[in-house]
N, C-alpha and C positions, 0 to 999 in steps of 0.2 A: 593769726585769726583776728576776725573783727569783733565787734561788741557781742557779748555772750547773749545767746537767745535761749530762753527757757523753752524746751521743746515739748514738755509735759507739765501739767499742773503740779505744783509743789506742795507737799503736804509733810508736815513734821511728824515723822514716825521713826521708831528706832531701827526698824529694818526696811530694807528697800523691797519694792513689789516687783515682780517679773515685768519684763517688756513683752508684750502681746505682739503678735505677728501684724495685726491690724494697725499698730502704732509705728512700726518700722518705716513704712513709706513716708510719713511726716517727718521722721527723724532724717531720712535720707534727703529729702526736699529741702530741709533747713540746712544740712550739711553742704549741699550743693550751693545754696544761696551764701552760705559763708565762705565759699571758695574751695571746698574739699572735693577731691575727685579720688576714685578708687579704681585700680585696675587688677584684674586677675591676671597673674603672670605664671611662668613655669614653676617658680619657686613660692608662690602663695599670693597674697594680696598686698598691693603696694598702695599707700595712701600718699597723696600729694596736696599741698596747699600752694596753688600756683605752680611754680616750677620746683618747689622744695619738697624733700621727702619729709613725711611726718610719721612718727612712730604710733603705734596703737596705744600705747600708755598715754601719750599726750592727748589723743583724741579721747580717750576714756576719761582722763582727768577733766578735759575742757567741757565735755558733754555730761559729766557726772554719771558715768555708766560703769557698774560694777563689773568684775571679771565674768560672773555668770551670765549677766545681762549681755555682755559683749559677745559671748559664745552664741548666743541666740541671734544676734545682729549678724555675725560673721555666717553663721549657717544660712541665713536668709539671703545674704549677699552671694554666697556660692550657689545657692539654688535659683535666685531670680536674676542675678547679674544686672542690677538696676542701672548701672552705668553703661551697660552694653558694650563694653570696650575689653577685648582681650589682647595682651601683649605677648 
């Protein structure tokens, strides 16, 4: 992945705030600009950086997304299919 991009304002707090649905399109836009793509397959969601498979854990770590925030992002992806590609 390329240089890390802050996708939301950083505030120093002890707990993370939820990701709101209105923020997810911006996150996806920045993920695409970073070279990530997402495909909904028969077995679930497949993430790629270029032609390489990337695990959700790596994406969560890189974008500083907690497991509960990730669930909201994934729900959005399944509902909206922002990459509009099914394999």
